[in-house]
C-alpha positions in Angstrom: 0.1 -0.1 0.1 2.7 2.6 0.8 4.1 2.1 -2.8 1.0 3.4 -4.2 0.8 6.2 -2.0 4.5 7.3 -2.8 3.3 8.0 -6.3 0.1 10.1 -5.3 1.8 13.5 -6.1 -1.3 15.3 -7.3 -3.7 13.8 -4.9 -1.3 14.7 -2.0 -0.9 18.2 -3.6 -4.6 18.6 -3.3 -4.5 17.6 0.3 -1.6 19.9 1.1 -2.7 22.7 -0.6 -6.1 22.9 0.2 -8.0 21.6 -3.0 -9.8 19.3 -0.9 -10.9 19.8 2.9 -11.0 16.8 5.4 -14.3 16.9 7.4 -13.9 14.5 10.6 -17.7 14.4 11.6 -18.4 13.2 8.0 -15.3 11.1 7.7 -14.8 12.4 4.0 -13.4 15.3 1.8 -15.0 18.5 0.8 -14.0 19.0 -2.9 -15.0 19.5 -6.6 -15.0 15.7 -8.0 -13.6 16.9 -11.3 -10.6 18.3 -9.4 -10.2 14.8 -7.5 -10.6 12.7 -10.6 -8.0 14.8 -12.5 -5.6 14.5 -9.9 -6.0 10.7 -9.8 -5.6 10.4 -13.6 -2.6 12.5 -13.1 -1.2 9.9 -10.6 -1.4 7.4 -13.1 -5.2 6.0 -12.7 -7.3 5.0 -15.8 -10.6 5.6 -15.4 -12.6 2.1 -15.8 -16.1 3.3 -14.3 -17.8 6.5 -14.0 -21.4 6.8 -13.0 -23.4 9.9 -12.0 -26.7 9.8 -10.1 -29.6 12.1 -10.7 -32.4 11.8 -8.4 -33.3 15.7 -8.0 -35.8 17.3 -9.9 -33.6 19.9 -11.6 -31.6 16.7 -13.3 -28.3 17.9 -11.8 -26.1 15.1 -10.5 -26.9 14.3 -6.9 -23.6 12.2 -6.5 -21.4 9.8 -8.6 -18.9 7.0 -8.3 -15.6 6.7 -10.2 -13.1 3.6 -10.2 -9.9 3.6 -11.9 -6.7 1.3 -12.0 -3.0 2.3 -12.0 -1.4 -0.5 -14.6 2.0 0.4 -13.4 1.1 -0.3 -9.7 -1.8 -2.3 -10.0 -3.4 -0.2 -7.5 -7.2 0.7 -7.6 -9.0 3.7 -6.6 -12.7 4.2 -5.7 -14.3 7.5 -5.4 -17.9 7.9 -4.5 -19.2 11.6 -3.7 -22.6 13.2 -2.7 -23.5 16.7 -4.2 -23.6 19.9 -2.1 -25.7 22.4 -4.1 -25.5 25.0 -5.0 -21.5 24.7 -4.8 -19.6 22.7 -7.1 -18.0 20.8 -4.1 -19.2 17.5 -3.0 -18.8 15.2 0.0 -16.2 12.7 -1.5 -15.1 9.3 0.1 -11.8 8.1 -1.5 -10.2 4.7 -1.0 -7.0 3.4 -2.7 -6.6 -0.5 -2.8 -9.4 -0.8 -0.2 -8.0 1.7 2.3 -9.5 5.1 3.0 -7.8 8.1 2.1 -8.1 10.4 5.1 -6.4 13.4 6.1 -3.3 11.3 6.9 -2.3 8.7 4.6 -3.7 6.0 6.4 -7.2 5.5 8.0 -7.1 6.3 11.7 -8.9 3.1 12.5 -5.9 1.4 11.4 -3.3 3.6 12.9 -0.9 2.0 15.3 -0.7 4.6 18.1 0.0 8.5 17.3 -2.4 11.0 16.1 -4.8 10.4 13.2 
């Protein structure tokens, strides 16, 4: 798993420079989905699935799902998001190889001591 994170320059850059903000009570990120998906593509993930859900009267997407694989590392990225109208930002949940991407590199539930 650590090898996959070493190559995550664009996603790490979003975290470090405020392009996505961690929300502890939601255990997810607030970000514009397009920016996060572009970062994953920049980090070598190739899209294999991308779906948008529309359950609102105005037909704007209510959320979505994206999955990609990095052919170099064989890592799999999954992203689920829920829209937050009227802003382009959404609550996003990101996993790489089944591990949640949180404000730290490892899920705090799996942390072995120390701060999350």
